[in-house]
Each structure stands twice: as C-alpha cells, then as structure tokens.
N, C-alpha and C positions, 0 to 999 in steps of 0.2 A: 658761384653757380653754374651748371656743366653746357655747353650750349649745345643746344638741339638739330641736330643736322636731320635736313629730307631734303629730295631730288621730287619734281614734278614739272611742268604735267604729266600725266602715263602719256608712254606712248611717247617721248622726246625721244626723235631718232629713231622710231620704231613706229613707220608707218601703215605696216600691215598688220598693227593693234594684238599683234603675235609675238611670246614668250615661251620657253622651253618653260618658265613654270611662273604661276599666281600663287603667291600665299597672303591669304584669305585673312581678315588681323594682326595688330601689330605689336603682340604683347612677346615679350623675351625671348619662347620660344619660337616665335613666329620671322624675330631678327636672327636668332641662330642658325634656321634656317637656311635664310639669304645669306646670311653671311656664308657656312660651308659653298653651299651652289653658288654662289657669283664668282669664287675663290678659284672653283672648279671650272671657269669659261664658261658656264650657263648662262640664261638672260634670263633675268629675275626684275618680278614688283611682285611689291606688298601693299595691298590694300586697308590704313586702316579705316573707322568709321572717326573718330574721335581725330582732336586737330595736335595731337600729341602721338606718337609713339611709348609701350611701356608696360598698357593693361595693368596688372595691378601693382609690378613691380616701378612705382614713381616716388617721387619726391616731390613736397608741396609745400608752400608757404599758408596755411591754410588761417592763421590769425590775423589780421589786418594790424598793421603797423610793428608787427613783430619777426626780424627776420629771418628765424628759425627754417627749416627745412623739416619736414619730417616724411614715413617712409609710410603713406597712408594706409596702405592697406597691408602690402606684403612688406616681410620685416626684417627678416634675417635669409643667413643664405646655408644652405646648408649643402643638399648633394651635388650643384653645378660642382662635376670634376674638376679637377685642377685643369689635365689635359685635353679640357674642352678652352679654357681661358687661353693655354697657352697654344693651341692650335689657329684660336682668334687674336692672339695677339692682345688680347685685352687691358687695356690700360686700367685693372683696375684693385685695390690694396684689401683686403680682406683681415682684422684684425680676432686676434684671440678674444672672449673676458676672459678676464683673472677670475672670476664667481661662476660657476656652476650654478647653484642655483642655492635660495636661502630661504627654510620653511617656517615662519613662527611657528610654535606650539605653545601650548599649558596641557598640564596636567592635573587637576587641584589644586593647590598651591603650587605646583611648580612651574613653573615658564623658560622659556631657551628658545632656541632657535639652530634647526639643523642646516651647515652648513658644508657645501660640499665644493669645496675648490678646483682648482682647474692648472696645474695636474695634483690631484686628491695626495696630501699630503698626514701627517699626522694632527694636524687642526680639524679637520676632516672626521678621521677614525673620531679621538675628543669628541666632537661632538656629536659622533653617532654613540658615543657610550652615556654623554650626559642626557640623552634622551631615553636609552633604553635601559641603561646599570647594567653594560656587561659589553662585550666584543662579538659579540656571535650576530650577532646581527648587522656589523658593519663588514664581518667575514662573509657572510651569505650574498650582501652587495658585490665585496671584491672579486666573488664568485659567478654571478649570475652577469653580471656583468665583463667578464671575461670570457666566457663563454658567447654572449653577442657580437664583444671585438671578433675573435675569429669567423662567426657567421659571416661578421661584417667585411673583412678584409673577403670570405670565398666570392662575396655579392659585388661587389664594389666596382672588382675587377670585368663583373660582366653587362653594365650599364651602358657603356661602350659598344658593346660589338653586338652580332647577331642573336637572339633572346636563345636563353640553351632553352634545356628540356627539365622539367622538375625535376626527374630522379637523376639526372647529369648533376645538378645543385646538391640535391639531398646527399648523391654518394660522396662529398667533400667535407659532409657536415657532421659533427655531432651527434647519433641519436635523441639525446634527452635536448639538446637544446631545439631539434628542430620538431620534438613535440612540442617544448614547452612554448615557442612561437610561431609554429609556425600549423600545427596539429590541432591544439587543442585551444578552448579558450585564455584568452590571457589572462584573464581574472583566477582562474584555477591552478594559473604558474605562479600569480604572486601573493595568493593567498595558500601556499604548501612551502613558497619558497622564502617567504619574508612573515615576519610575526605584531609586528609595530605598524597601527595603521597610517600613522604618518609619513613610515618609509615602501608601505604599502601607494600609500596617493602618489609618491615620489614617482614611484615604476612607473603607473596608470597613466598620467598626465600625458604621455609621449605618443599615447594609445588614443587618444580625443581630440587630440589638435582640428579644428572645422569636420569632428564625426559624433555623433548622433549616436551611440550606440554605449548596452550595457556592458562593464567589461565581462559576462558573460555572455553574448550574444553570440549567440549557433554560426553565425555568419559569417564572425571572425574577421570582421572590416572595421574592428579598434587591431587587431594583433597587424592585419595589412599597413595600417598607420604609424603602426609602432616603428617596425621595420625599416619604411622608410625615413625617422625621423633618426635614426641611430646608424643606417648605414655608410651614411656621403664620408665620399675618400676615403671607407674603409674606417671611419674612428666614428661617425655621426655629430663629428659637431659644429654648433652653427656656431657664424661667425658675421661679426657685425659688416657690412660695407662700410667705406670712409667716401664721405660725401653722402650717405644716404642710396636709397636702392635705385634713385635716380640716373645714381653714378656707375650702374650695373647697365642698366639697357642706355642709356649715351652710348657708354663704349659699346654696346653690341650696335646699333643705329649707324655709329662712323662705322663700325667694321663690315658689316653689310657696305653703305653705301662706297667705304673704298674700294671697294672688290669690286663695287661697276651695279649693284642692285641698285635700281628706281624704289622707293617708298611714297607712296602718295597720302596722303592725310585726308582726311575731312569725307573717304570714300568710302561710303554704305553700299553695302552688298547685299540684294538682294535677291539675289538668285544663282544656283550653282547648275549647268545642264549638261552631266558626262556624255561622251563619247567612248567610240570608238580605238581613237586613237587620241584622244583629249579633250578637255572641258573646255564651254563658255560659262562667263562669270559676268555678269551685272550688275552693275556698279551706280551711284547717282551722290554728284557732287554740288547737292544742294540746289541748282539751277537746273543740268537736265542730266539723262540716262546716258550710259557709257557701256560697252560692251570688249571686253576686250577676251582670248582666248590662248590658252597653255597647254603643252604637252603631257604635264600633270597639276593640279592643281590639292594647294598642299592647308587645310585648313585647322586655323590656332584657334576657331573658335569650340567652343562644346560641343561634343555629337549631339547634344538636343538639338542646338539650337542651327547645327550643321544638317541636321534634318527635313526642317523648315526651308535651309536655304535650297535643299534639293525637294522642293515640293511636295514632301512625302506628310504636312501637317505638324500642327500639335500635337504631341503625345502628353494631355495631362494630370496621367495616369502615373508616366513613369519622368515626370520633371524631376530633377536631380533638388533638393533642400540642403540649403545651407545651417549650418549652428556653428555661431560665433556672434559672441558681443564685441567691438572694438572702441577701445576710447585713447583718442589722443588728447594728450597734456601738456602746457607748458610752466613752467613752475618757474617760480623767483628759488627760490632755493627747495634742498633735497629735506622733507619730513625728517625728524629725527622718531625712533620705533622704540617703542614700550619695551624688548628687552635688551635695548641699550647698544647694541651692536649699531659700527661704524654704520654711515645711511651707505656712503660711498662700497660699501660691500656688500650690504645688504639687496642693494639695487641692481648692481651690475653683471650680475646676472638674473636670473630666473628667480624673480620674490613671486614661492607659491600661497596663493589664500586660498584657502577653505577645501584643500584640495587632500583632505586624510579621506582616507579608502574608502570610509562608510559614508562621508558626505558627497565624495564626488557619485556612488549608489543611489544614497536619495535624493539628489538632486538628481541626476534622471529619471526614476519616478514618479519626482514632481513633475519635471517638464513635462514627462508623456502621458501626466492627467491632464496636463494644459495649462498648469503654473509658472509663474517665474521663481526658479529656486533661490529657495530663504536658507542659509548662507548661498550666497551665487559664490560658485566655485571659479580661479580663472587664475592668469597669473599679470605680473608685472615685468616690464622691461626699460632700464636706462639706457641708452642707446650710444648717450651726450655721454658718458661716463669713461666708453673707448672711442668714442670718435667726435670733441670738440666742437670740431670742423663744422657741425650741420646747424651749429645755432648763429653762426657768424656773427657780430658783434657783439653778443652779445655773448659768448664764449667766457666761461668764469661767473657769469650773473646770471644765469637760466640754466633750466636742466629739460630734457625733452621725458618722459614718461608716454608708455606706451601700456593699453592694458587690456590685453585678452581672453576674453568669458567664455566656459565652455556652457554646453548641454541649456543652450538658449535657439532653438530652432524655430525656424521659419515659419513655422504654424504659430509659434506664440503670437508671433507679433501681426499675423491674419487676423486671428482671432478675435485679439483686443488691442485696439489702438493705442490704448495708456502704456503696453505692457514695454513700448520703449522707454517711458519715462519710470518705469519700476525698474525693470532689467538694471538701467544708470546709476538709479539710487539704489541698489541694492549693490551693484560692483561699489560704488564709493564707502557702500557700510563695510561691505570686506576688508576693503583696505583698510577703511578708519578701526577698524577694529582689532589692527595690527601697530597705528602709530600711535607717536605721543601728544601729536595734535593734528587738528582735520588736518584731510589734505588737501580742503576748502581754501582754508587759508595761507596757503600754500602756492597757490595758483597766479600765473602774471595774467596780466588782461590785456586784451586789446586795443587796437585806437579808438573805440567808442568805449570803453571802459568796462567791456562786456568779459567772463571768468575764460581765460584758454581752454576747451575742453569742447573736444568733440566727437561725438558717436554715433557711430558706425553698427548698422547690423545687414541682415543679408538681404533685405530688401533693396539699401542702399549698395550695398555692390551690386543685386542686377540692374540694378536704373542706371548707374554710372557705369558698368563693366559689361554689362547683355551677359554675366554669368550669370545662366538657369537657377533661380531657387537662391542667388550668395552663394552654391556651392564653391570654396574658393579650390578645389578641388576637380572643375566641372564633370563630380559623380563621385560615387565611392572610386577608390581606389583598390588598382587588382596586385597581383605577388606581380614579384620584376620577373619572370621565366615563363616557361609555356607551360602549360598541361601536357604532360604526357601526348596524349591522343590525338594532342592538334596539329590541324594543316600547315605546312611551314615551307609551299608549292615557291610562292612569291613572294622579291625581295619585299614586298610590305606586310605580310603577314612572318617573315622571317624576324622580322624588328619593329613588332609590334605597332606599323601604325596604319593595320587595313581599313579598309572600309568596305560597301557591299561594291564597289565602282572600283575600279583597276587603276580609272586616273584619276580619281583624288583620294587622295591620303589625310591620316589624322597626324598633324606638327605639335598640338598644343599641351595640356595636363590632361587634355581625353588621352591619351595615347597611352598604351598598356604602363612605359617607366613614364610617364609625365609624373604630376605631382608636384607643387612645391617651387620653388625660387631653383631650377637643376639643370635646364636649357637640354635636357635629356630628348624631350619631345622633339628638339627642334634639329638635334645632332642625329637622330635615329629616324624622321622623317626622310633629312637629306640624306644620308648613302642609302633607303631605301631605293630614290630616285638617281641616285647617281648609278649602282648596279644594273638599274631598269634600261635606264635612255643610251 
C-alpha cells in the first residue's frame, strides 16, 4: 500500500495567504502542475475537496475483507510521456501486456477468437486467417496501423511543446492517413479499409471509450477519441501501472510535496474571483471559510464546473454527459472460455465483447432511442495478470477483472432508475456468452458473503469526483493542435490552457490536450505559467 503524503494546513509559514499559484483540485494533472511549478521555485498550494488526492486515478480496496487494490475509475496509462515521468523523477513502473486484444467470434458453425499479440507475430497472422479465410484482412490491418504509427510519431513529440498549427502537423503526415483519421468520419475509413465485421469493430472501439457517438458522426468526436488512444509516446501502447493507478498519483503527490508544494485535502473551493494581477480563491474546510490569493490560479476541475466557481452559473444545456459502465470484479479464478483459449492469454489484454462493427452501431442506435443496448458492447481487462502485487496476500489465488461498457450514456440512467441493473445484467450476459462457465461462479465474496462486484455509472462518477455528467474527459476531446486561425498571443493560448480570464488557466482534462491519464494538461499549464510570470 502506497503512503499518501499531504502537507497542511494551508499557509503554514505563509502569513499573507498569498501564493504564486493556487491549484484547484488534486487530480493527477493538478499534481503534475504543482510538481513542475514548485520545482521551478514558485510557491504553490493545491486545494482538494476530497480527503485524498488522485481524482479518478486512485486505487481502492472496495471489497471488505479482501486485500485486492483495484483501479476504481482510470485503469491504464497510455498518454503520459516518458519525458514527463523522468522530469519529475516518478518512482513508477509501467508494464506491457503480452496480449493486445482477444475477440471471440462465431460464424455459423465455426467459432474461434481473433488474437492480436504484443508484439504481433505469426500467431496473430494465423488468427486473422482463421477468422477471414485469407491474408488480405491482416495485410490491411498492418498497412493501416503502420500509417497510424507514422501519424503518432509526428504528433506525440508535440504534446509537451506549445501547440503546433494544424497545417504544420498536416504537412508532416501522409495525405491519405490525414484524410482517414482527421478529415473524414472514422466509420467511412474503417468500412473502406476493412471487410470483416469483427476486425472493423476491433478498430472502432478505440474511438468510443467514454465517447457516445456513431462511427459516422460528422462532428468527428469519435476520430478525436481514436487519435488520443493511438498516439501515446508515439506507440499508443496502454500499459499497466505496477501497484495500481494509485501508485501513479501517490508518486506525483510525493514529487510535488518534496519540491515544496503544499497540498490541502478536505478543502472545498466555492468561488474564484479573478483580477488583473491574480485571483482570490474561497474554500471551506467543513468548519470555516478560508481565502487565499494567487498570481495565477490553475483549474484542475472540468471547465463546466470552473464556470460555476467563477460565478457564471450552471449551463445545463451544455453540461457534458459521460457514456460508460464500469464494473470491477474480484474473482477466485479466471473462467474458462468457450473457444478453448488459455484464459491467461484472453484476459491479459483487452477482451472484446459484442463489439463487432454492426453491433456497435446497433448499440448506439438503441441508446439514442432510450434503450439499454442488448447485447451490451464492452471490453474486459485483467490487470492482476500483469501486476499480481495489487492482490496482496491473495496473489496466486485470485484475479481482478475490469469491465468497461460502451454506449451507456448518462441520459439512460436519468430516464430509467432500473437502467443500472439492466445494464449490469446485460454486461454480465455479454461476458457469459463467450465463457464456458458463468462469471458469477468465479466471483469471490467479501467479509459479509456478498459477491465481489461493483458497478459504476456516469452518475456515480459525478457524485464521487464532481466530473459533470460523469464525463471522464471533462467534455469532448479536441484535436491536439491549434486551428490555423486561432489566436496564439499569450502563453496560455500557446499551450492550449487559456480561459476568458488571463489569471485563471486550465490544468486538467479540459485543457486542449487533456484527457486520459497523461499529465499533459498539468505539464502544459505549468509551462504557460512559467512563461508568463
């Protein structure tokens, strides 16, 4: 279990209640900002509403009497640059998963599973051939992801630099992949490049994590989600943090404190009042109200929440809405699969369930119509295969499992109080459809004899983490470059962290290059402050 490091109360040794930077929120991006700024010699205080830091990137022991530490919300690391981790001296180890993905399939009398290894080898080629009857689809897969890889190699190095203009990035990228990923709805690309429904679905899923959209959506939010999922460190590989997600944010908190930042938990911010030379922040510790000023205020909360703190009121029409069902399990054993594949292979990466392309589009249409999808598309991860340490003394006799369901928008659960139970039941049905034994037979029980299963819908995320609508990205993702005609006059604009107030900047997932567990919002806000002060 990782030690949690906090410093308080606020202004210990700071009689003027004044800092160079006040950071609102204590999520992973906020901690990145605090660490960079404190290391540069600025006085920094972080104000976190909860009794712990980490935001969505935390590890918990949700099941009484069971030592397993689950990454309750955020669960994998993709975008966090290795340079950022080196800059802050983070004592965190990320491990690769030996399986990229496994997708069970049935075609008439035939059944099997599409296995994508990491790195891909002859077994992957044979798996494509078994599904499709030839080598053409795998050749198309290799060609597409080679082009995506070259796009990632161009974009990834820019993520810790001032925003490039769109035309600057486009000039470095092959026109075909730019059109296919950036200019046209990704669904058209997938349908033109691939012929198999299962293969098409595997490609499409990266565009739909936490994003409620058709693959043909003209807004291209699915394209932007896809891009963020494939560019991390130029490879797009999603890795497992040893010790769970809490190990990442505990290391960030430690780095911030050791650099001199103050972190105050139980500090609920109620108002931010910007002025020409700084901003005042009002917060409450549960007993009394406090005031602190900063030359700059960094907001780690969602932009929608920030507007409320700035006194602009709630804009219900434009409130973000999340779209995911997260189920955490603790198992006494991994279940067998109908396909006969070794469970330690199938569950080691991303196990796709009911995610053929036509199933994804049908599920979207059902949800738009107000119905919980059936079958429910989703994917499953077993982090304990990569990191047994999270099991404590149950290592070797148990496994964690995480299910992430798609096309379950917050509105479904607002409209129907029974939708949570329905969605959970259908998620289990999608999993059981590929298993040789019911997942319920493999569940561990807690100290009270209850099955070790917890389901989280967008409303839970909003309640627990104050993310509006339970949107895990704080709102729709934006392209990680600047429009050609955008104003880039100030450091905040140049780094994509600006608000309408010069003294208040975004440092969370709502920044232009925020989203996922990346630290980019925090890094870029810190660079803007350092360029400005």
